[in-house]
SEDREN-559662 format. One record per residue (C-alpha): residue in three letters; chain; x, y, z. Coordinates in nm, 2 decimals. Layout:
<code = Ala	unit = A	xx = X	yy = Y	zz = Z> $
...
END
This chain:
<code = Met	unit = A	xx = 1.06	yy = -0.58	zz = 1.75> $
<code = Asp	unit = A	xx = 0.70	yy = -0.52	zz = 1.89> $
<code = Asn	unit = A	xx = 0.65	yy = -0.90	zz = 1.98> $
<code = Lys	unit = A	xx = 0.93	yy = -0.83	zz = 2.23> $
<code = Arg	unit = A	xx = 1.11	yy = -1.13	zz = 2.07> $
<code = Phe	unit = A	xx = 1.44	yy = -0.91	zz = 2.14> $
<code = Gln	unit = A	xx = 1.32	yy = -0.86	zz = 2.52> $
<code = Asn	unit = A	xx = 1.63	yy = -0.85	zz = 2.77> $
<code = Ser	unit = A	xx = 1.88	yy = -0.86	zz = 2.48> $
<code = Thr	unit = A	xx = 2.14	yy = -0.69	zz = 2.30> $
<code = Thr	unit = A	xx = 2.20	yy = -0.69	zz = 1.94> $
<code = Leu	unit = A	xx = 2.54	yy = -0.68	zz = 1.82> $
<code = Ala	unit = A	xx = 2.55	yy = -0.46	zz = 1.46> $
<code = Thr	unit = A	xx = 2.91	yy = -0.49	zz = 1.25> $
<code = Gly	unit = A	xx = 3.01	yy = -0.33	zz = 0.93> $
<code = Ser	unit = A	xx = 3.31	yy = -0.17	zz = 0.79> $
<code = Gln	unit = A	xx = 3.16	yy = 0.16	zz = 0.80> $
<code = Ala	unit = A	xx = 3.12	yy = 0.28	zz = 1.18> $
<code = Ser	unit = A	xx = 2.96	yy = 0.63	zz = 1.06> $
<code = Arg	unit = A	xx = 2.69	yy = 0.44	zz = 0.88> $
<code = Ile	unit = A	xx = 2.62	yy = 0.21	zz = 1.18> $
<code = Met	unit = A	xx = 2.60	yy = 0.49	zz = 1.38> $
<code = Asn	unit = A	xx = 2.38	yy = 0.70	zz = 1.19> $
<code = Gln	unit = A	xx = 2.16	yy = 0.40	zz = 1.10> $
<code = Thr	unit = A	xx = 2.07	yy = 0.36	zz = 1.47> $
<code = Glu	unit = A	xx = 1.91	yy = 0.73	zz = 1.49> $
<code = Lys	unit = A	xx = 1.63	yy = 0.60	zz = 1.31> $
<code = Leu	unit = A	xx = 1.50	yy = 0.38	zz = 1.54> $
<code = Pro	unit = A	xx = 1.31	yy = 0.61	zz = 1.80> $
<code = Gly	unit = A	xx = 1.11	yy = 0.44	zz = 2.05> $
<code = Arg	unit = A	xx = 1.22	yy = 0.10	zz = 1.90> $
<code = Lys	unit = A	xx = 1.49	yy = 0.03	zz = 2.17> $
<code = Gly	unit = A	xx = 1.35	yy = -0.08	zz = 2.50> $
<code = Arg	unit = A	xx = 1.44	yy = 0.07	zz = 2.77> $
<code = Thr	unit = A	xx = 1.78	yy = 0.12	zz = 2.96> $
<code = Ser	unit = A	xx = 1.94	yy = 0.32	zz = 3.22> $
<code = Gly	unit = A	xx = 2.25	yy = 0.29	zz = 3.03> $
<code = Pro	unit = A	xx = 2.31	yy = 0.40	zz = 2.67> $
<code = Tyr	unit = A	xx = 2.10	yy = 0.25	zz = 2.39> $
<code = Asp	unit = A	xx = 2.40	yy = 0.24	zz = 2.15> $
<code = Lys	unit = A	xx = 2.75	yy = 0.10	zz = 2.25> $
<code = Ile	unit = A	xx = 3.08	yy = 0.14	zz = 2.06> $
<code = Leu	unit = A	xx = 3.35	yy = -0.10	zz = 2.05> $
<code = Leu	unit = A	xx = 3.68	yy = 0.09	zz = 2.04> $
<code = Pro	unit = A	xx = 4.04	yy = -0.07	zz = 2.08> $
<code = Met	unit = A	xx = 4.20	yy = -0.17	zz = 2.42> $
<code = Lys	unit = A	xx = 4.27	yy = 0.06	zz = 2.66> $
<code = Phe	unit = A	xx = 4.63	yy = 0.11	zz = 2.79> $
<code = Val	unit = A	xx = 4.55	yy = -0.12	zz = 3.14> $
<code = Glu	unit = A	xx = 4.37	yy = -0.35	zz = 2.91> $
<code = Phe	unit = A	xx = 4.70	yy = -0.38	zz = 2.69> $
<code = Val	unit = A	xx = 4.90	yy = -0.43	zz = 2.99> $
<code = Ser	unit = A	xx = 4.73	yy = -0.72	zz = 3.15> $
<code = Ile	unit = A	xx = 4.75	yy = -0.88	zz = 2.81> $
<code = Cys	unit = A	xx = 5.10	yy = -0.82	zz = 2.80> $
<code = Asp	unit = A	xx = 5.21	yy = -0.92	zz = 3.19> $
<code = Lys	unit = A	xx = 5.07	yy = -1.15	zz = 3.39> $
<code = Asp	unit = A	xx = 5.22	yy = -0.95	zz = 3.71> $
<code = Leu	unit = A	xx = 5.05	yy = -0.66	zz = 3.65> $
<code = Ala	unit = A	xx = 4.73	yy = -0.82	zz = 3.53> $
<code = Lys	unit = A	xx = 4.74	yy = -0.97	zz = 3.89> $
<code = Phe	unit = A	xx = 4.82	yy = -0.62	zz = 3.99> $
<code = Ile	unit = A	xx = 4.52	yy = -0.50	zz = 3.84> $
<code = Ser	unit = A	xx = 4.27	yy = -0.80	zz = 3.96> $
<code = Glu	unit = A	xx = 4.38	yy = -0.72	zz = 4.31> $
<code = Asn	unit = A	xx = 4.33	yy = -0.35	zz = 4.29> $
<code = Gln	unit = A	xx = 4.03	yy = -0.34	zz = 4.06> $
<code = Leu	unit = A	xx = 4.17	yy = -0.08	zz = 3.84> $
<code = Leu	unit = A	xx = 3.91	yy = -0.21	zz = 3.56> $
<code = Ser	unit = A	xx = 3.65	yy = -0.13	zz = 3.85> $
<code = Ser	unit = A	xx = 3.49	yy = 0.24	zz = 3.79> $
<code = Thr	unit = A	xx = 3.39	yy = 0.28	zz = 4.10> $
<code = His	unit = A	xx = 3.71	yy = 0.22	zz = 4.20> $
<code = Arg	unit = A	xx = 3.89	yy = 0.45	zz = 3.98> $
<code = Ile	unit = A	xx = 3.63	yy = 0.73	zz = 4.03> $
<code = Lys	unit = A	xx = 3.75	yy = 0.73	zz = 4.39> $
<code = Lys	unit = A	xx = 4.15	yy = 0.72	zz = 4.28> $
<code = Phe	unit = A	xx = 4.07	yy = 1.03	zz = 4.03> $
<code = Ser	unit = A	xx = 3.89	yy = 1.20	zz = 4.32> $
<code = Gln	unit = A	xx = 4.18	yy = 1.21	zz = 4.53> $
<code = Met	unit = A	xx = 4.42	yy = 1.30	zz = 4.22> $
<code = Val	unit = A	xx = 4.16	yy = 1.64	zz = 4.16> $
<code = Ala	unit = A	xx = 4.20	yy = 1.71	zz = 4.51> $
<code = Lys	unit = A	xx = 4.59	yy = 1.68	zz = 4.48> $
<code = Glu	unit = A	xx = 4.67	yy = 1.36	zz = 4.70> $
<code = Ile	unit = A	xx = 4.82	yy = 1.08	zz = 4.55> $
<code = Pro	unit = A	xx = 4.61	yy = 0.72	zz = 4.62> $
<code = Lys	unit = A	xx = 4.83	yy = 0.48	zz = 4.76> $
<code = Asp	unit = A	xx = 4.79	yy = 0.22	zz = 4.49> $
<code = Ile	unit = A	xx = 4.92	yy = 0.46	zz = 4.26> $
<code = Glu	unit = A	xx = 5.23	yy = 0.49	zz = 4.45> $
<code = Glu	unit = A	xx = 5.26	yy = 0.10	zz = 4.49> $
<code = Leu	unit = A	xx = 5.25	yy = 0.11	zz = 4.12> $
<code = Asn	unit = A	xx = 5.53	yy = 0.37	zz = 4.06> $
<code = Asp	unit = A	xx = 5.77	yy = 0.22	zz = 4.33> $
<code = Asn	unit = A	xx = 5.76	yy = -0.11	zz = 4.14> $
<code = Tyr	unit = A	xx = 5.65	yy = -0.10	zz = 3.81> $
<code = Leu	unit = A	xx = 5.69	yy = 0.23	zz = 3.65> $
<code = Asp	unit = A	xx = 5.99	yy = 0.14	zz = 3.39> $
<code = Asp	unit = A	xx = 5.78	yy = -0.16	zz = 3.29> $
<code = Leu	unit = A	xx = 5.48	yy = 0.08	zz = 3.26> $
<code = Asn	unit = A	xx = 5.67	yy = 0.29	zz = 3.04> $
<code = Asp	unit = A	xx = 5.81	yy = 0.04	zz = 2.83> $
<code = Tyr	unit = A	xx = 5.50	yy = -0.09	zz = 2.78> $
<code = Leu	unit = A	xx = 5.34	yy = 0.23	zz = 2.68> $
<code = Tyr	unit = A	xx = 5.63	yy = 0.27	zz = 2.42> $
<code = Glu	unit = A	xx = 5.43	yy = -0.07	zz = 2.26> $
<code = Tyr	unit = A	xx = 5.10	yy = 0.05	zz = 2.32> $
<code = Met	unit = A	xx = 5.20	yy = 0.38	zz = 2.10> $
<code = Leu	unit = A	xx = 5.37	yy = 0.12	zz = 1.83> $
<code = Thr	unit = A	xx = 5.07	yy = -0.09	zz = 1.83> $
<code = Gly	unit = A	xx = 4.73	yy = 0.06	zz = 1.96> $
<code = Gly	unit = A	xx = 4.48	yy = -0.13	zz = 2.11> $
<code = Ile	unit = A	xx = 4.37	yy = -0.32	zz = 1.80> $
<code = Pro	unit = A	xx = 4.36	yy = -0.67	zz = 1.87> $
<code = Lys	unit = A	xx = 4.47	yy = -0.79	zz = 1.56> $
<code = Ile	unit = A	xx = 4.76	yy = -0.57	zz = 1.55> $
<code = Val	unit = A	xx = 4.86	yy = -0.64	zz = 1.94> $
<code = Asp	unit = A	xx = 4.87	yy = -1.03	zz = 1.91> $
<code = Glu	unit = A	xx = 5.12	yy = -0.96	zz = 1.56> $
<code = Lys	unit = A	xx = 5.33	yy = -0.77	zz = 1.75> $
<code = Leu	unit = A	xx = 5.30	yy = -0.98	zz = 2.02> $
<code = Lys	unit = A	xx = 5.42	yy = -1.24	zz = 1.84> $
<code = Thr	unit = A	xx = 5.67	yy = -1.18	zz = 1.60> $
<code = Asn	unit = A	xx = 5.80	yy = -0.83	zz = 1.75> $
<code = Asn	unit = A	xx = 5.70	yy = -0.67	zz = 1.44> $
<code = Ile	unit = A	xx = 5.40	yy = -0.56	zz = 1.26> $
<code = Glu	unit = A	xx = 5.41	yy = -0.66	zz = 0.87> $
<code = Ala	unit = A	xx = 5.32	yy = -0.41	zz = 0.58> $
<code = Asp	unit = A	xx = 4.99	yy = -0.59	zz = 0.47> $
<code = Leu	unit = A	xx = 4.85	yy = -0.52	zz = 0.80> $
<code = Tyr	unit = A	xx = 4.92	yy = -0.18	zz = 0.73> $
<code = Thr	unit = A	xx = 4.75	yy = -0.21	zz = 0.38> $
<code = Glu	unit = A	xx = 4.46	yy = -0.34	zz = 0.53> $
<code = Tyr	unit = A	xx = 4.35	yy = -0.13	zz = 0.77> $
<code = Leu	unit = A	xx = 4.41	yy = 0.17	zz = 0.52> $
<code = Asn	unit = A	xx = 4.24	yy = 0.01	zz = 0.29> $
<code = Gly	unit = A	xx = 3.91	yy = -0.03	zz = 0.50> $
<code = Ile	unit = A	xx = 3.94	yy = 0.34	zz = 0.58> $
<code = Lys	unit = A	xx = 4.02	yy = 0.41	zz = 0.21> $
<code = Gly	unit = A	xx = 3.71	yy = 0.22	zz = 0.10> $
<code = Asp	unit = A	xx = 3.46	yy = 0.37	zz = 0.40> $
<code = Trp	unit = A	xx = 3.62	yy = 0.75	zz = 0.24> $
<code = Gln	unit = A	xx = 3.51	yy = 0.63	zz = -0.13> $
<code = Glu	unit = A	xx = 3.19	yy = 0.53	zz = -0.03> $
<code = Leu	unit = A	xx = 3.13	yy = 0.88	zz = 0.08> $
<code = Lys	unit = A	xx = 3.21	yy = 1.02	zz = -0.27> $
<code = Lys	unit = A	xx = 3.54	yy = 1.19	zz = -0.14> $
<code = Lys	unit = A	xx = 3.88	yy = 1.18	zz = -0.32> $
<code = Glu	unit = A	xx = 4.13	yy = 0.95	zz = -0.15> $
<code = Thr	unit = A	xx = 4.38	yy = 1.15	zz = -0.30> $
<code = Leu	unit = A	xx = 4.25	yy = 1.45	zz = -0.08> $
<code = Leu	unit = A	xx = 4.23	yy = 1.21	zz = 0.20> $
<code = Gln	unit = A	xx = 4.60	yy = 1.12	zz = 0.20> $
<code = Gln	unit = A	xx = 4.68	yy = 1.53	zz = 0.18> $
<code = Phe	unit = A	xx = 4.43	yy = 1.63	zz = 0.50> $
<code = Cys	unit = A	xx = 4.58	yy = 1.34	zz = 0.72> $
<code = Ser	unit = A	xx = 4.92	yy = 1.47	zz = 0.61> $
<code = Ala	unit = A	xx = 4.84	yy = 1.81	zz = 0.75> $
<code = Ile	unit = A	xx = 4.70	yy = 1.67	zz = 1.07> $
<code = Ile	unit = A	xx = 5.04	yy = 1.47	zz = 1.11> $
<code = Glu	unit = A	xx = 5.20	yy = 1.80	zz = 1.05> $
<code = Ser	unit = A	xx = 5.00	yy = 1.95	zz = 1.31> $
<code = Tyr	unit = A	xx = 5.00	yy = 1.69	zz = 1.58> $
<code = Gly	unit = A	xx = 4.94	yy = 1.81	zz = 1.97> $
<code = Ser	unit = A	xx = 4.95	yy = 2.14	zz = 1.77> $
<code = Ser	unit = A	xx = 4.63	yy = 2.39	zz = 1.78> $
<code = Thr	unit = A	xx = 4.56	yy = 2.48	zz = 1.44> $
<code = Asn	unit = A	xx = 4.21	yy = 2.57	zz = 1.22> $
<code = Trp	unit = A	xx = 4.01	yy = 2.49	zz = 0.93> $
<code = Asp	unit = A	xx = 4.18	yy = 2.74	zz = 0.70> $
<code = Asn	unit = A	xx = 4.53	yy = 2.63	zz = 0.81> $
<code = Leu	unit = A	xx = 4.46	yy = 2.28	zz = 0.74> $
<code = Arg	unit = A	xx = 4.30	yy = 2.37	zz = 0.37> $
<code = Lys	unit = A	xx = 4.66	yy = 2.51	zz = 0.28> $
<code = Ser	unit = A	xx = 4.83	yy = 2.28	zz = 0.43> $
<code = Ala	unit = A	xx = 4.65	yy = 1.98	zz = 0.28> $
<code = Gln	unit = A	xx = 4.59	yy = 2.23	zz = -0.06> $
<code = Leu	unit = A	xx = 4.22	yy = 2.21	zz = -0.03> $
<code = Ser	unit = A	xx = 3.96	yy = 2.44	zz = -0.27> $
<code = Gly	unit = A	xx = 3.87	yy = 2.58	zz = 0.08> $
<code = Trp	unit = A	xx = 3.79	yy = 2.56	zz = 0.43> $
<code = Ala	unit = A	xx = 3.43	yy = 2.43	zz = 0.44> $
<code = Thr	unit = A	xx = 3.61	yy = 2.14	zz = 0.26> $
<code = Ala	unit = A	xx = 3.87	yy = 2.08	zz = 0.53> $
<code = Gln	unit = A	xx = 3.58	yy = 2.12	zz = 0.77> $
<code = Asp	unit = A	xx = 3.38	yy = 1.85	zz = 0.61> $
<code = Tyr	unit = A	xx = 3.70	yy = 1.64	zz = 0.55> $
<code = Gly	unit = A	xx = 3.78	yy = 1.69	zz = 0.95> $
<code = Leu	unit = A	xx = 3.41	yy = 1.61	zz = 1.07> $
<code = Thr	unit = A	xx = 3.38	yy = 1.26	zz = 0.88> $
<code = Leu	unit = A	xx = 3.67	yy = 1.17	zz = 0.98> $
<code = Lys	unit = A	xx = 3.58	yy = 1.22	zz = 1.30> $
<code = Glu	unit = A	xx = 3.22	yy = 1.05	zz = 1.29> $
<code = Met	unit = A	xx = 3.43	yy = 0.73	zz = 1.11> $
<code = Leu	unit = A	xx = 3.60	yy = 0.74	zz = 1.49> $
<code = Val	unit = A	xx = 3.96	yy = 0.76	zz = 1.31> $
<code = Thr	unit = A	xx = 4.00	yy = 1.13	zz = 1.46> $
<code = Thr	unit = A	xx = 3.91	yy = 1.33	zz = 1.78> $
<code = Ile	unit = A	xx = 3.90	yy = 1.71	zz = 1.77> $
<code = Ile	unit = A	xx = 3.89	yy = 1.90	zz = 2.11> $
<code = Gln	unit = A	xx = 3.79	yy = 2.22	zz = 2.11> $
<code = Arg	unit = A	xx = 3.92	yy = 2.52	zz = 2.30> $
<code = Tyr	unit = A	xx = 3.80	yy = 2.62	zz = 2.63> $
<code = Gly	unit = A	xx = 3.60	yy = 2.91	zz = 2.73> $
<code = Glu	unit = A	xx = 3.66	yy = 2.95	zz = 3.10> $
<code = Lys	unit = A	xx = 3.37	yy = 3.22	zz = 3.13> $
<code = Lys	unit = A	xx = 3.09	yy = 3.05	zz = 2.96> $
<code = Lys	unit = A	xx = 3.24	yy = 2.71	zz = 3.04> $
<code = Ile	unit = A	xx = 3.15	yy = 2.59	zz = 2.70> $
<code = Pro	unit = A	xx = 3.36	yy = 2.49	zz = 2.38> $
<code = Leu	unit = A	xx = 3.44	yy = 2.79	zz = 2.17> $
<code = Ile	unit = A	xx = 3.42	yy = 2.59	zz = 1.82> $
<code = Ala	unit = A	xx = 3.51	yy = 2.91	zz = 1.60> $
<code = Lys	unit = A	xx = 3.85	yy = 2.90	zz = 1.74> $
<code = Asp	unit = A	xx = 4.13	yy = 2.69	zz = 1.68> $
<code = Lys	unit = A	xx = 4.13	yy = 2.32	zz = 1.77> $
<code = Lys	unit = A	xx = 4.36	yy = 2.04	zz = 1.82> $
<code = Phe	unit = A	xx = 4.35	yy = 1.72	zz = 1.61> $
<code = Tyr	unit = A	xx = 4.45	yy = 1.35	zz = 1.72> $
<code = Phe	unit = A	xx = 4.40	yy = 0.99	zz = 1.62> $
<code = His	unit = A	xx = 4.16	yy = 0.80	zz = 1.81> $
<code = Asp	unit = A	xx = 4.48	yy = 0.56	zz = 1.84> $
<code = Pro	unit = A	xx = 4.80	yy = 0.56	zz = 1.77> $
<code = Phe	unit = A	xx = 4.81	yy = 0.28	zz = 1.50> $
<code = Tyr	unit = A	xx = 4.59	yy = 0.50	zz = 1.28> $
<code = Leu	unit = A	xx = 4.88	yy = 0.73	zz = 1.28> $
<code = His	unit = A	xx = 5.13	yy = 0.47	zz = 1.16> $
<code = Ile	unit = A	xx = 4.89	yy = 0.39	zz = 0.88> $
<code = Phe	unit = A	xx = 4.87	yy = 0.72	zz = 0.74> $
<code = Asn	unit = A	xx = 5.22	yy = 0.79	zz = 0.79> $
<code = Ser	unit = A	xx = 5.34	yy = 0.49	zz = 0.63> $
<code = Trp	unit = A	xx = 5.07	yy = 0.58	zz = 0.34> $
<code = Leu	unit = A	xx = 5.28	yy = 0.89	zz = 0.27> $
<code = Gly	unit = A	xx = 5.65	yy = 0.73	zz = 0.32> $
<code = Ser	unit = A	xx = 5.81	yy = 0.44	zz = 0.09> $
<code = Lys	unit = A	xx = 5.97	yy = 0.25	zz = 0.44> $
<code = Asp	unit = A	xx = 5.89	yy = -0.03	zz = 0.58> $
<code = Pro	unit = A	xx = 5.57	yy = 0.11	zz = 0.80> $
<code = Phe	unit = A	xx = 5.72	yy = -0.09	zz = 1.10> $
<code = Ser	unit = A	xx = 6.07	yy = 0.07	zz = 1.03> $
<code = Leu	unit = A	xx = 5.91	yy = 0.41	zz = 0.98> $
<code = Ala	unit = A	xx = 5.66	yy = 0.39	zz = 1.30> $
<code = Glu	unit = A	xx = 5.99	yy = 0.33	zz = 1.50> $
<code = Glu	unit = A	xx = 6.16	yy = 0.59	zz = 1.35> $
<code = Tyr	unit = A	xx = 5.89	yy = 0.87	zz = 1.41> $
<code = Leu	unit = A	xx = 5.90	yy = 0.73	zz = 1.79> $
<code = Ser	unit = A	xx = 6.26	yy = 0.80	zz = 1.79> $
<code = Asp	unit = A	xx = 6.18	yy = 1.17	zz = 1.79> $
<code = Glu	unit = A	xx = 6.11	yy = 1.28	zz = 2.17> $
<code = Ile	unit = A	xx = 5.93	yy = 1.55	zz = 2.02> $
<code = Arg	unit = A	xx = 5.69	yy = 1.36	zz = 1.79> $
<code = Lys	unit = A	xx = 5.68	yy = 1.07	zz = 2.10> $
<code = Ser	unit = A	xx = 5.55	yy = 1.37	zz = 2.32> $
<code = Ser	unit = A	xx = 5.28	yy = 1.44	zz = 2.10> $
<code = Val	unit = A	xx = 5.18	yy = 1.10	zz = 2.04> $
<code = Val	unit = A	xx = 5.16	yy = 1.03	zz = 2.39> $
<code = Glu	unit = A	xx = 4.94	yy = 1.35	zz = 2.39> $
<code = Gly	unit = A	xx = 4.68	yy = 1.21	zz = 2.17> $
<code = Val	unit = A	xx = 4.69	yy = 0.85	zz = 2.38> $
<code = Val	unit = A	xx = 4.58	yy = 1.08	zz = 2.68> $
<code = Ala	unit = A	xx = 4.32	yy = 1.25	zz = 2.46> $
<code = Asp	unit = A	xx = 4.17	yy = 0.97	zz = 2.35> $
<code = His	unit = A	xx = 4.13	yy = 0.78	zz = 2.75> $
<code = Leu	unit = A	xx = 4.02	yy = 1.10	zz = 2.85> $
<code = Ile	unit = A	xx = 3.74	yy = 1.12	zz = 2.63> $
<code = Arg	unit = A	xx = 3.68	yy = 0.76	zz = 2.77> $
<code = Trp	unit = A	xx = 3.69	yy = 0.84	zz = 3.14> $
<code = Ala	unit = A	xx = 3.44	yy = 1.15	zz = 3.05> $
<code = Phe	unit = A	xx = 3.19	yy = 0.94	zz = 2.97> $
<code = Thr	unit = A	xx = 3.28	yy = 0.74	zz = 3.25> $
<code = Leu	unit = A	xx = 3.21	yy = 1.02	zz = 3.47> $
<code = Ser	unit = A	xx = 2.93	yy = 1.16	zz = 3.30> $
<code = Glu	unit = A	xx = 2.57	yy = 1.12	zz = 3.43> $
<code = Asn	unit = A	xx = 2.39	yy = 1.16	zz = 3.11> $
<code = Lys	unit = A	xx = 2.54	yy = 0.92	zz = 2.90> $
<code = His	unit = A	xx = 2.26	yy = 0.91	zz = 2.70> $
<code = Gly	unit = A	xx = 2.34	yy = 1.22	zz = 2.53> $
<code = Phe	unit = A	xx = 2.72	yy = 1.22	zz = 2.60> $
<code = Asp	unit = A	xx = 2.94	yy = 1.51	zz = 2.39> $
<code = Tyr	unit = A	xx = 3.31	yy = 1.47	zz = 2.46> $
<code = Gly	unit = A	xx = 3.31	yy = 1.83	zz = 2.29> $
<code = Asn	unit = A	xx = 3.14	yy = 1.95	zz = 2.57> $
<code = Gln	unit = A	xx = 3.36	yy = 1.79	zz = 2.82> $
<code = Leu	unit = A	xx = 3.70	yy = 1.76	zz = 2.70> $
<code = Met	unit = A	xx = 3.89	yy = 2.09	zz = 2.61> $
<code = Phe	unit = A	xx = 4.20	yy = 2.23	zz = 2.54> $
<code = Trp	unit = A	xx = 4.27	yy = 2.60	zz = 2.67> $
<code = Lys	unit = A	xx = 4.48	yy = 2.93	zz = 2.59> $
<code = Asp	unit = A	xx = 4.53	yy = 3.25	zz = 2.73> $
<code = Asp	unit = A	xx = 4.59	yy = 3.60	zz = 2.56> $
<code = Lys	unit = A	xx = 4.93	yy = 3.53	zz = 2.57> $
<code = Asn	unit = A	xx = 4.88	yy = 3.19	zz = 2.40> $
<code = Arg	unit = A	xx = 5.03	yy = 3.01	zz = 2.69> $
<code = Glu	unit = A	xx = 4.84	yy = 2.67	zz = 2.67> $
<code = Val	unit = A	xx = 4.70	yy = 2.42	zz = 2.86> $
<code = Asp	unit = A	xx = 4.67	yy = 2.06	zz = 2.69> $
<code = Phe	unit = A	xx = 4.33	yy = 1.94	zz = 2.84> $
<code = Val	unit = A	xx = 4.07	yy = 2.08	zz = 3.06> $
<code = Leu	unit = A	xx = 3.84	yy = 1.78	zz = 3.18> $
<code = Tyr	unit = A	xx = 3.50	yy = 1.96	zz = 3.30> $
<code = Gln	unit = A	xx = 3.21	yy = 1.83	zz = 3.48> $
<code = Gln	unit = A	xx = 2.95	yy = 2.07	zz = 3.53> $
<code = Asp	unit = A	xx = 2.92	yy = 2.12	zz = 3.89> $
<code = Lys	unit = A	xx = 3.17	yy = 1.91	zz = 4.01> $
<code = Phe	unit = A	xx = 3.49	yy = 2.01	zz = 3.86> $
<code = Glu	unit = A	xx = 3.72	yy = 2.15	zz = 3.60> $
<code = Phe	unit = A	xx = 4.06	yy = 2.02	zz = 3.59> $
<code = Pro	unit = A	xx = 4.37	yy = 2.13	zz = 3.39> $
<code = Ile	unit = A	xx = 4.59	yy = 1.86	zz = 3.25> $
<code = Glu	unit = A	xx = 4.92	yy = 1.93	zz = 3.11> $
<code = Val	unit = A	xx = 5.14	yy = 1.65	zz = 2.92> $
<code = Lys	unit = A	xx = 5.51	yy = 1.68	zz = 2.98> $
<code = Phe	unit = A	xx = 5.69	yy = 1.35	zz = 2.86> $
<code = Arg	unit = A	xx = 6.02	yy = 1.41	zz = 2.98> $
<code = Asn	unit = A	xx = 6.25	yy = 1.28	zz = 3.20> $
<code = Lys	unit = A	xx = 6.23	yy = 1.61	zz = 3.39> $
<code = Val	unit = A	xx = 5.97	yy = 1.88	zz = 3.39> $
<code = Asp	unit = A	xx = 6.10	yy = 2.25	zz = 3.48> $
<code = Thr	unit = A	xx = 5.83	yy = 2.44	zz = 3.67> $
<code = Arg	unit = A	xx = 5.91	yy = 2.70	zz = 3.42> $
<code = Glu	unit = A	xx = 5.77	yy = 2.52	zz = 3.16> $
<code = Leu	unit = A	xx = 5.40	yy = 2.53	zz = 3.31> $
<code = Gly	unit = A	xx = 5.31	yy = 2.88	zz = 3.25> $
<code = Gly	unit = A	xx = 5.02	yy = 2.80	zz = 3.10> $
<code = Leu	unit = A	xx = 4.91	yy = 2.57	zz = 3.38> $
<code = Thr	unit = A	xx = 4.99	yy = 2.85	zz = 3.63> $
<code = Ser	unit = A	xx = 4.79	yy = 3.11	zz = 3.41> $
<code = Phe	unit = A	xx = 4.48	yy = 2.88	zz = 3.41> $
<code = Leu	unit = A	xx = 4.42	yy = 2.86	zz = 3.80> $
<code = Asp	unit = A	xx = 4.51	yy = 3.22	zz = 3.85> $
<code = Thr	unit = A	xx = 4.24	yy = 3.26	zz = 3.57> $
<code = Thr	unit = A	xx = 4.00	yy = 3.05	zz = 3.65> $
<code = Gly	unit = A	xx = 4.07	yy = 3.02	zz = 4.07> $
<code = Val	unit = A	xx = 4.07	yy = 2.65	zz = 4.03> $
<code = Lys	unit = A	xx = 4.29	yy = 2.51	zz = 4.33> $
<code = Ser	unit = A	xx = 4.51	yy = 2.26	zz = 4.12> $
<code = Gly	unit = A	xx = 4.61	yy = 2.10	zz = 3.83> $
<code = Leu	unit = A	xx = 4.76	yy = 1.74	zz = 3.71> $
<code = Val	unit = A	xx = 5.10	yy = 1.73	zz = 3.54> $
<code = Leu	unit = A	xx = 5.18	yy = 1.41	zz = 3.36> $
<code = Ser	unit = A	xx = 5.53	yy = 1.33	zz = 3.36> $
<code = Lys	unit = A	xx = 5.72	yy = 1.08	zz = 3.22> $
<code = Asn	unit = A	xx = 5.87	yy = 0.95	zz = 3.56> $
<code = Glu	unit = A	xx = 5.80	yy = 1.19	zz = 3.88> $
<code = Leu	unit = A	xx = 5.55	yy = 1.14	zz = 4.08> $
<code = Asp	unit = A	xx = 5.56	yy = 1.43	zz = 4.32> $
<code = Glu	unit = A	xx = 5.30	yy = 1.65	zz = 4.51> $
<code = Arg	unit = A	xx = 5.40	yy = 1.98	zz = 4.48> $
<code = Lys	unit = A	xx = 5.20	yy = 2.33	zz = 4.60> $
<code = Asp	unit = A	xx = 4.98	yy = 2.39	zz = 4.33> $
<code = Tyr	unit = A	xx = 5.03	yy = 2.08	zz = 4.07> $
<code = Leu	unit = A	xx = 5.03	yy = 1.69	zz = 4.14> $
<code = Phe	unit = A	xx = 5.28	yy = 1.53	zz = 3.92> $
<code = Val	unit = A	xx = 5.20	yy = 1.15	zz = 3.82> $
<code = Pro	unit = A	xx = 5.38	yy = 0.93	zz = 3.53> $
<code = Thr	unit = A	xx = 5.20	yy = 0.93	zz = 3.21> $
<code = Ser	unit = A	xx = 5.20	yy = 0.57	zz = 3.23> $
<code = Val	unit = A	xx = 5.09	yy = 0.51	zz = 3.58> $
<code = Phe	unit = A	xx = 4.79	yy = 0.76	zz = 3.50> $
<code = Leu	unit = A	xx = 4.65	yy = 0.58	zz = 3.24> $
<code = Met	unit = A	xx = 4.65	yy = 0.27	zz = 3.44> $
<code = Phe	unit = A	xx = 4.34	yy = 0.44	zz = 3.63> $
<code = Ile	unit = A	xx = 4.13	yy = 0.63	zz = 3.36> $
END
């Protein structure tokens, strides 16, 4: 590298183990050149808006004409939502495409954003069992390379699925997975996070604006297909049929939607961050709970800019009496308004902006 042969170029490093690749890049201090953006860029599964753009020509045209892949445009629209305003193109998308977007969101909950899986589903309207096995074996291979037990991985991921969408702690996961100690549960949880299989959302400390890492936390899979991979590992049915069965339950479907929102908010926090070199989503996306256990699903925090509470209520009708956690957060922090991600409602109310989840996901 000293002879400048790699000047003005980007190196694409590939491999089966994400955590190993990222750890190796840390061993190159002072040898990566200079860049205004982050040195290391991770190629993640498709976002929902990218998924929609390859599924629907009309919506692909709308995405292009309204610059929904432009960070500058999306930041402007998000700022309007933080100010409790409904952008005009959100109204247009809601009025003309909501049913289609909700259908695509269901499809995204089945496939996630992994191109090979999406392609299979688009071509055959099915996902063969061997693809679930292929991706599971990849994860299991990484796990074994780290000298960890495969059986305990199955039990630990089962515990995550059981608590999906709910706050929990290392000791509860230890008990559910029948592990030897909470430190083992912590090791497994942090390892899966490094492997980009799961995300960990910490509880928000509203006084100091920091994550309360000793408190309960929430676990989600980075991509909904990972959930179906592990759920099929636990069952004996055809994996695709099992995924459809899993999403037929409205409570579980809502939790999967919540996981999709978590993943997209992490990406959005990165887009908004001014310090992309040192980005850590744990300091910018959290959940909140008051002393009466009333909860807010997500708090997106940007220092000196905003702290924005977001509640996911993926159902046909949202009763404002269900928003006690959001009301408590506004009262406790003095924040002026929050966002409720509904299934069908687009509305501006006294303290909240209601936006359909599938529409919101098109803008972050």
